[in-house]
C-alpha positions in Angstrom: 89.7 200.7 242.0 86.6 199.5 242.1 83.4 201.4 242.2 80.8 200.6 245.0 77.2 200.5 244.3 74.7 202.0 246.3 71.0 202.3 246.1 69.5 205.2 248.0 67.3 204.2 250.8 65.0 207.1 250.1 64.4 206.9 246.5 65.9 203.8 245.5 68.0 206.1 242.8 71.6 203.4 241.7 74.8 205.1 241.9 78.6 204.5 241.9 80.9 205.7 244.1 85.0 204.9 244.1 84.9 206.2 247.9 81.9 207.2 250.0 82.6 210.2 251.6 80.5 211.8 254.8 79.6 214.3 252.7 78.1 212.5 249.8 74.1 212.9 248.8 71.9 211.0 246.1 72.2 212.6 243.3 68.3 212.3 242.8 66.5 213.1 245.9 69.3 214.9 248.1 69.3 212.3 250.9 72.9 211.4 252.8 74.5 208.5 251.1 76.5 207.4 254.5 73.5 206.0 256.7 72.6 203.1 258.3 69.7 202.2 256.1 72.0 202.0 253.2 74.5 199.9 254.8 74.8 196.2 254.2 74.9 195.5 258.4 71.6 197.5 258.7 68.7 195.1 260.0 65.7 196.8 261.9 65.3 193.5 263.9 68.7 193.6 265.1 69.9 195.3 268.5 70.5 198.8 267.7 69.3 197.9 264.1 72.8 196.9 263.2 74.5 193.5 262.8 78.4 194.5 263.3 78.3 194.0 267.2 81.6 196.3 267.5 79.6 199.8 265.9 78.8 202.2 267.9 75.3 203.2 268.4 73.8 205.2 266.0 70.4 207.0 266.8 69.3 208.7 263.4 69.8 206.1 260.7 68.6 208.3 257.9 71.5 210.7 258.8 75.0 210.6 257.5 77.7 209.5 260.5 81.7 208.4 260.8 80.8 204.7 261.6 84.2 202.6 260.4 82.1 199.5 259.7 79.8 201.0 257.1 79.6 199.0 254.1 77.1 200.3 251.1 74.3 197.4 250.5 73.9 196.2 247.0 70.4 196.6 247.5 67.5 198.6 248.8 67.1 197.0 252.2 66.1 200.1 254.2 62.8 200.6 251.7 62.3 197.1 251.9 62.2 196.5 255.7 60.5 199.7 256.1 57.7 198.3 253.8 57.6 194.6 255.5 57.4 196.3 258.9 54.3 198.3 257.9 53.0 195.1 256.4 53.4 193.2 259.6 51.7 196.1 261.3 48.8 196.1 259.2 48.6 192.6 259.4 48.4 192.4 263.3 45.9 195.5 263.3 44.0 193.0 261.2 44.2 190.1 263.2 43.2 191.8 266.4 40.5 193.9 264.6 37.0 193.7 266.4 34.0 192.9 264.4 31.4 195.6 264.8 
């Protein structure tokens, strides 16, 4: 069987799993592994933040779940998406900032 590479959304630690269960946690920070932010379908700009149209909506994207469509992302997409969202908000605030 092949091992799946998982990059923790919380700390960026790289791990390899043969099977990812709902109870698996990051070896480094203890964050849940089977979460939306570690999934290849996670997209903060998509409806319900998921590109899989058949997946049930999940409220907490950082907590373990039973989604049948979960596939680990091979990069740290969750952290990248969060930082790009923060960068966009900062740019928007700078754009509309009034001069004193």
